[in-house]
C-alpha positions, 0 to 999 in steps of 0.5 A: 964259410962253406967248408963245413963244421958249422961252428954255430953259424946256421948249422944243424941243431943236432941232439946229443948222441946216445952212448952205447957200451957192449960187453966184451969189446970196445967200439971199433974192436973185435967181437968176441968169438963167443958172440959169432958163428965161430962158436957155432949156431945159436950164439947169445947176443952180447950185453948192451947198455946205453945212456938214457935218451932225451926227454920224451923217449918212449921206446928204443929200437936196436938194429945190428947189421953188416953193411959190407956185403953187396946183396943183389947189386943193391946200394941200400940192401945189407945183412940184418943180424938183429932188430929189436923194437918197442924196448921200453923207454925207461930201459938202458940195457939189454942182457946177454942172451936175449931170447930168440923169440918174436915177442918178449915179456917187456913188450919188445918185438924182434923181427926176422933176421937174415936167417929168417928167424927172430932174434940175434944172429951172430956175425958170420962173414964168409971165410977169406972175406976179411973183417966186416964192420958190424954196426949196432945202432940204438934209436931213442924214439918219441913213440912205441911203434906198435908194429907186429913182430913179423914186420920187415926191416924196411917197414921198421925203418919207415915207422921210425921216420919222424920219431927219432929223438937221438941215436947211437952207433957202435962198431964191432969187427969180425972176420974168418980166415 
């Protein structure tokens, strides 16, 4: 005892994870240049699919962030490249090239990214900074959040608290010489 692993003896009862697949690269692999600033500005988001969340899933939220840079000396602040929430609960994918608009026809909303615009902002670490770990997170939620598209990431995360049924994580690597 006391060494972790739980082995069914009083450890946490974790829900099954949502499994993600992203077109063009394996989990932990290199993000294709076509989805990064190497291809210029305004590059399309990749196609993303996931397994259905558990019973009671009413919506999904997806967050793409780069946890590697230190911003303003903060231990918790990182670079938000994309957020989209209130994705319908029966969805299991997003197509490539999700429009960069705050409000989507499905009712999903996209708050502003690090560039101050709604939608996907491709990975773009400073040249010579090495590879960064771009972290895609999908959350299965027990409710729609009903927040305005202009919500902050902090408010989005706070609104999700207590509503997360399951989660999936997928990492993509990218760096520039």
